[in-house]
C-alpha positions as CSV (number, residue, x, y, z in Angstrom):
1,X,-7.2,47.6,-29.1
2,X,-7.6,45.8,-32.5
3,X,-10.4,43.6,-31.2
4,X,-12.6,46.6,-30.7
5,X,-14.1,47.4,-34.1
6,X,-14.9,51.1,-33.3
7,X,-11.3,51.8,-32.2
8,X,-9.9,49.7,-35.1
9,X,-11.8,51.9,-37.6
10,X,-10.4,55.1,-36.2
11,X,-6.8,53.8,-35.8
12,X,-4.1,55.3,-38.1
13,X,-2.4,53.4,-40.8
14,X,0.9,53.7,-39.0
15,X,-0.6,51.9,-36.0
16,X,-2.0,49.2,-38.1
17,X,1.3,48.6,-39.8
18,X,3.0,48.4,-36.4
19,X,0.5,46.0,-35.2
20,X,0.8,43.8,-38.3
21,X,4.6,43.8,-37.9
22,X,4.0,42.7,-34.3
23,X,2.1,39.7,-35.6
24,X,-1.4,40.8,-34.6
25,X,-2.9,41.2,-38.0
26,X,-4.8,37.9,-37.9
27,X,-6.5,39.0,-34.7
28,X,-7.5,42.3,-36.3
29,X,-9.0,40.6,-39.4
30,X,-11.3,38.3,-37.4
31,X,-11.8,39.4,-33.8
32,X,-15.1,37.5,-33.3
33,X,-13.6,34.3,-34.5
34,X,-10.7,34.7,-32.1
35,X,-13.1,35.2,-29.2
36,X,-15.1,32.0,-30.1
37,X,-11.9,30.1,-30.4
38,X,-10.8,31.2,-26.9
39,X,-14.2,30.1,-25.5
40,X,-13.9,26.7,-27.2
41,X,-10.4,26.3,-25.8
42,X,-11.7,26.8,-22.2
43,X,-14.5,24.3,-22.8
44,X,-12.0,21.8,-24.2
45,X,-9.7,22.4,-21.2
46,X,-12.6,21.9,-18.8
47,X,-13.5,18.7,-20.5
48,X,-9.9,17.5,-20.3
49,X,-9.7,18.3,-16.6
50,X,-12.9,16.4,-16.1
51,X,-11.4,13.4,-17.8
52,X,-8.4,13.6,-15.6
53,X,-10.5,13.7,-12.5
54,X,-12.6,10.8,-13.7
55,X,-9.4,8.8,-14.3
56,X,-8.3,9.4,-10.7
57,X,-11.6,8.1,-9.4
58,X,-11.5,4.7,-7.5
59,X,-12.0,1.8,-9.9
60,X,-12.6,-1.9,-9.5
61,X,-11.9,-4.7,-12.0
62,X,-12.0,-8.4,-12.1
63,X,-8.7,-10.2,-12.5
64,X,-8.2,-13.0,-15.0
65,X,-8.6,-15.6,-12.2
66,X,-11.9,-14.0,-11.0
67,X,-10.7,-11.9,-8.1
68,X,-12.1,-8.4,-7.5
69,X,-9.3,-5.8,-7.6
70,X,-9.7,-2.2,-6.4
71,X,-7.4,0.9,-6.2
72,X,-9.6,2.7,-3.6
73,X,-7.6,3.7,-0.6
74,X,-10.3,5.8,1.0
75,X,-10.9,3.4,3.9
76,X,-7.2,3.0,4.8
77,X,-5.0,4.7,7.3
78,X,-1.4,4.7,8.4
79,X,-1.0,2.5,11.4
80,X,1.2,5.0,13.1
81,X,-1.5,7.7,12.8
82,X,-3.8,5.4,15.0
83,X,-1.1,3.7,17.1
84,X,1.6,6.4,17.3
85,X,4.1,4.3,19.4
86,X,4.1,1.3,17.0
87,X,7.5,0.5,15.7
88,X,7.8,-0.1,12.0
89,X,10.3,-2.5,10.4
90,X,8.8,-2.9,6.9
91,X,10.8,-5.8,5.7
92,X,9.5,-5.7,2.1
93,X,10.7,-2.1,1.7
94,X,14.2,-3.4,2.6
95,X,16.4,-6.2,1.2
96,X,16.1,-8.3,4.3
97,X,13.3,-10.6,3.3
98,X,13.0,-14.0,1.6
99,X,13.3,-12.5,-1.9
100,X,16.4,-10.4,-1.0
101,X,15.3,-7.2,-2.6
102,X,12.8,-4.4,-2.2
103,X,9.4,-5.8,-3.2
104,X,7.3,-4.2,-6.0
105,X,4.6,-1.8,-4.6
106,X,6.5,-0.8,-1.4
107,X,7.6,2.7,-2.3
108,X,7.9,4.1,1.3
109,X,8.5,2.3,4.6
110,X,4.9,2.7,5.8
111,X,2.2,0.4,7.1
112,X,-1.5,0.7,6.1
113,X,-4.6,-0.9,7.4
114,X,-8.3,-0.5,6.9
115,X,-9.7,1.9,9.5
116,X,-11.6,-0.9,11.2
117,X,-8.4,-3.0,11.6
118,X,-6.4,-0.1,12.8
119,X,-8.9,0.8,15.5
120,X,-8.9,-2.8,16.7
121,X,-5.1,-2.8,16.7
122,X,-5.1,0.3,18.9
123,X,-7.0,-1.6,21.5
124,X,-4.4,-4.4,21.3
125,X,-1.6,-1.8,21.8
126,X,-3.3,-0.3,24.8
127,X,-3.6,-3.7,26.5
128,X,0.0,-4.7,25.8
129,X,1.4,-1.3,26.9
130,X,0.0,-2.0,30.4
131,X,2.2,-5.2,30.3
132,X,5.3,-3.3,29.2
133,X,5.2,-4.0,25.4
134,X,5.0,-2.1,22.2
135,X,3.9,-3.4,18.8
136,X,6.5,-3.9,16.1
137,X,5.0,-4.1,12.6
138,X,6.7,-6.1,9.8
139,X,3.9,-5.8,7.3
140,X,0.3,-4.9,6.9
141,X,-1.5,-4.0,3.7
142,X,0.3,-5.6,0.8
143,X,-0.4,-4.4,-2.8
144,X,-1.4,-7.0,-5.3
145,X,1.7,-6.0,-7.3
146,X,3.9,-7.3,-4.4
147,X,2.1,-10.6,-4.3
148,X,2.7,-11.0,-8.0
149,X,6.4,-10.2,-7.4
150,X,6.4,-13.1,-4.9
151,X,4.9,-15.5,-7.4
152,X,7.4,-14.5,-10.1
153,X,10.2,-15.0,-7.6
154,X,8.9,-18.4,-6.6
155,X,8.9,-19.6,-10.2
156,X,12.6,-18.8,-10.6
157,X,14.3,-21.9,-9.3
158,X,17.8,-20.4,-9.7
159,X,17.2,-17.5,-7.3
160,X,17.9,-19.0,-3.8
161,X,20.2,-16.3,-2.3
162,X,18.0,-16.0,0.8
163,X,17.4,-19.7,1.3
164,X,19.8,-20.1,4.3
165,X,17.9,-17.4,6.2
166,X,14.2,-18.0,5.4
167,X,13.7,-21.5,3.9
168,X,16.7,-23.8,4.6
169,X,14.5,-26.8,5.0
170,X,12.6,-26.4,1.8
171,X,13.1,-26.3,-1.9
172,X,11.3,-23.6,-3.9
173,X,9.3,-26.0,-5.9
174,X,7.2,-26.8,-2.8
175,X,6.3,-23.2,-1.9
176,X,3.2,-23.2,-4.1
177,X,1.8,-26.7,-3.1
178,X,2.4,-26.1,0.6
179,X,0.8,-22.7,0.5
180,X,3.7,-20.4,1.3
181,X,3.2,-18.5,-1.9
182,X,-0.1,-17.9,-3.6
183,X,-1.5,-15.7,-6.4
184,X,-3.4,-13.6,-3.9
185,X,-2.8,-12.8,-0.2
186,X,-5.2,-11.8,2.6
187,X,-2.8,-8.9,3.3
188,X,-4.1,-7.3,0.1
189,X,-7.6,-7.1,1.6
190,X,-6.2,-4.6,4.0
191,X,-7.0,-6.0,7.4
192,X,-4.1,-8.4,8.0
193,X,-1.0,-7.5,10.0
194,X,2.3,-9.2,10.7
195,X,3.8,-8.1,14.0
196,X,5.8,-9.0,17.1
197,X,6.3,-7.4,20.5
198,X,9.0,-5.0,21.7
199,X,9.9,-5.1,25.4
200,X,10.1,-1.6,26.8
201,X,12.2,-2.6,29.7
202,X,14.9,-4.5,27.9
203,X,14.5,-2.4,24.7
204,X,14.6,-5.5,22.6
205,X,12.1,-7.6,20.7
206,X,10.6,-10.5,22.6
207,X,12.2,-13.8,21.7
208,X,9.6,-15.7,19.8
209,X,11.7,-18.7,19.0
210,X,11.8,-18.0,15.3
211,X,12.1,-15.2,12.8
212,X,9.4,-13.4,10.8
213,X,8.7,-15.0,7.4
214,X,10.6,-18.3,8.2
215,X,9.1,-21.0,5.9
216,X,8.8,-24.1,8.1
217,X,7.1,-25.8,11.1
218,X,9.1,-23.6,13.5
219,X,6.8,-20.7,12.6
220,X,3.6,-22.5,13.6
221,X,2.3,-20.8,16.8
222,X,2.0,-24.1,18.7
223,X,5.4,-25.4,17.7
224,X,6.8,-27.4,20.6
225,X,10.5,-27.3,19.7
226,X,11.1,-23.9,21.4
227,X,11.6,-23.0,25.0
228,X,8.7,-22.4,27.5
229,X,9.6,-18.7,27.6
230,X,9.5,-18.4,23.8
231,X,6.2,-20.1,23.7
232,X,4.8,-17.9,26.4
233,X,5.9,-14.8,24.5
234,X,4.0,-16.0,21.4
235,X,0.9,-16.5,23.5
236,X,1.1,-13.0,25.0
237,X,0.8,-11.6,21.5
238,X,-1.8,-14.2,20.4
239,X,-4.0,-13.6,23.5
240,X,-4.1,-9.8,23.0
241,X,-4.9,-10.1,19.3
242,X,-7.7,-12.6,19.7
243,X,-9.2,-10.5,22.5
244,X,-9.7,-7.6,20.2
245,X,-11.1,-9.5,17.2
246,X,-8.2,-10.8,15.2
247,X,-7.9,-14.4,14.0
248,X,-4.5,-16.1,13.9
249,X,-3.0,-18.2,11.1
250,X,-2.0,-21.8,12.0
251,X,1.3,-21.6,10.1
252,X,2.6,-18.2,11.3
253,X,2.9,-16.9,14.8
254,X,3.1,-13.3,13.6
255,X,0.1,-13.2,11.3
256,X,-3.4,-12.0,12.3
257,X,-6.5,-10.9,10.3
258,X,-9.4,-8.9,11.6
259,X,-12.2,-11.5,12.0
260,X,-14.9,-9.0,10.8
261,X,-12.8,-7.6,8.0
262,X,-14.6,-5.0,5.9
263,X,-13.4,-6.2,2.5
264,X,-13.4,-10.0,2.6
265,X,-13.6,-10.4,-1.2
266,X,-11.7,-7.3,-2.4
267,X,-7.9,-7.2,-3.1
268,X,-6.4,-3.8,-3.3
269,X,-3.8,-2.6,-5.8
270,X,-2.6,0.9,-4.7
271,X,1.1,1.2,-3.8
272,X,2.4,1.8,-0.3
273,X,3.3,5.4,-0.3
274,X,2.0,8.6,1.3
275,X,0.3,9.8,-1.9
276,X,-2.0,6.8,-1.9
277,X,-3.7,8.2,1.2
278,X,-3.7,11.7,-0.1
279,X,-0.8,13.0,2.0
């Protein structure tokens, strides 16, 4: 009412007094200024929103040691969206791992891969299901934050609470020189997966003659100190993975990387949670 000059001129003194008592006198004195201020506020708000949107855009940066880091999760999918019957046992979300606590960056027990790696893994699953097996996933995409967590743990010589389970034959001071721990991991490129096989008939994991993440020669795929059956089981997994474009790691029977990985030089930083994929 007061912002309309014609009505304001015709208003009675009593109304003006009431409006002033109600705290509207300033608006009555300068209606045009108030309108301009409101318009400016909208423009400022729009600019702020634009800034927030820009901040959420994918970014890349170079790490201090010259590695390209990215927070862009747009080419990633959940493994179970592509391979619905895959079993997840995300060890780094739990306390049963070589560190003995949940690892930084694992905020939900999920497994991510690049779309290309997930499609290849689907073909692996299809082949193995015909043989009576399902895939069981221990780890896939690993945030750089998690790798840094491993590095910090490895530097702490006093923290050996999981030694008996995962590295009884080694001291922590050899983990860096022998390559068990490094500043960057292929997992952070998004096309590497750690897995085993689940027998649908026995409803148990296949016996691979060694546990996931065991630091030692026993984990080498061609290790001869296991039974013929255990070795055969390792080869069932290996054969299927190689057939569909994954390369093995000489030191770990469970570890495979898509040979034609889409991001061979990029290490990703987004956390493992559903929000990272926009869910």
